[in-house]
C-alpha positions as CSV (number, residue, x, y, z in Angstrom):
1,M,146.9,115.6,86.4
2,I,146.3,112.0,85.4
3,D,149.3,112.1,83.0
4,A,151.5,113.5,85.7
5,I,150.5,110.8,88.2
6,A,150.9,108.1,85.7
7,A,154.4,109.3,84.8
8,A,155.5,109.8,88.4
9,A,154.2,106.5,89.7
10,D,155.0,104.5,86.6
11,L,151.3,103.5,86.3
12,P,149.0,103.1,83.3
13,K,146.8,106.2,82.8
14,A,143.6,104.2,83.6
15,A,145.1,103.2,87.0
16,A,146.3,106.7,87.7
17,G,142.8,108.0,86.9
18,R,141.2,105.5,89.3
19,A,143.7,106.5,92.0
20,L,143.0,110.2,91.6
21,D,139.2,109.6,91.6
22,A,139.6,107.6,94.8
23,V,141.5,110.4,96.5
24,I,139.0,113.0,95.5
25,D,136.1,110.8,96.6
26,S,137.7,110.1,99.9
27,I,138.3,113.8,100.6
28,T,134.7,114.6,99.5
29,Q,133.3,111.9,101.8
30,A,135.3,113.1,104.8
31,L,134.2,116.7,104.3
32,K,130.5,115.5,104.0
33,N,131.0,113.9,107.4
34,N,132.4,117.2,108.7
35,D,135.9,115.7,109.2
36,Q,139.0,117.5,108.1
37,V,141.6,115.9,105.9
38,T,145.3,116.7,106.4
39,L,147.9,115.8,103.8
40,V,151.2,116.4,105.7
41,G,153.3,119.0,104.0
42,F,150.6,119.8,101.5
43,G,147.7,121.2,103.4
44,T,144.4,120.7,105.2
45,F,140.9,120.5,103.7
46,A,138.0,121.4,106.1
47,V,134.4,122.6,106.1
48,K,133.6,126.1,107.3
49,E,130.2,127.3,108.4
50,R,128.9,130.5,106.8
51,A,126.2,132.3,108.8
52,A,123.0,133.6,107.3
53,R,123.3,137.2,106.2
54,T,121.6,139.9,104.3
55,G,122.9,140.7,100.8
56,R,121.9,143.0,97.9
57,N,120.6,142.1,94.5
58,P,123.2,143.9,92.3
59,K,120.6,144.5,89.6
60,T,117.8,146.0,91.7
61,G,119.6,146.9,94.9
62,E,116.9,145.0,96.8
63,A,117.9,143.4,100.1
64,I,117.9,139.6,100.0
65,E,118.4,137.0,102.7
66,I,121.3,134.6,102.0
67,K,120.9,131.4,104.0
68,A,123.6,129.7,106.1
69,S,125.8,127.2,104.3
70,K,128.8,125.0,104.6
71,Q,131.8,125.8,102.4
72,P,134.9,123.8,101.7
73,S,138.2,125.4,102.6
74,F,141.9,124.7,102.1
75,K,144.8,125.8,104.2
76,P,148.2,125.2,102.5
77,G,150.9,123.5,104.6
78,K,154.3,124.9,105.2
79,A,156.1,122.7,102.6
80,L,153.7,123.9,99.9
81,K,154.1,127.5,100.9
82,D,157.9,127.1,100.9
83,A,157.8,125.4,97.5
84,L,156.0,128.4,96.0
85,G,158.5,130.9,97.5
């Protein structure tokens, strides 16, 4: 990914790596703050709540409680869907 960014933006690889890290860190921080991040034409990153539920241990078949959690999600935008056909 860093090589592709460096080539497309005519940047040194070190600068491209820092730029990619900054984007990932920014998205991560926004999701930690329960914000959603929309990259127009690409898609939307958001946090979804998963409720507590009962599951089964596949080895023993014993019922186990799975606690509630927050999960990152991604919904692709129209331009990305169209690009993939």
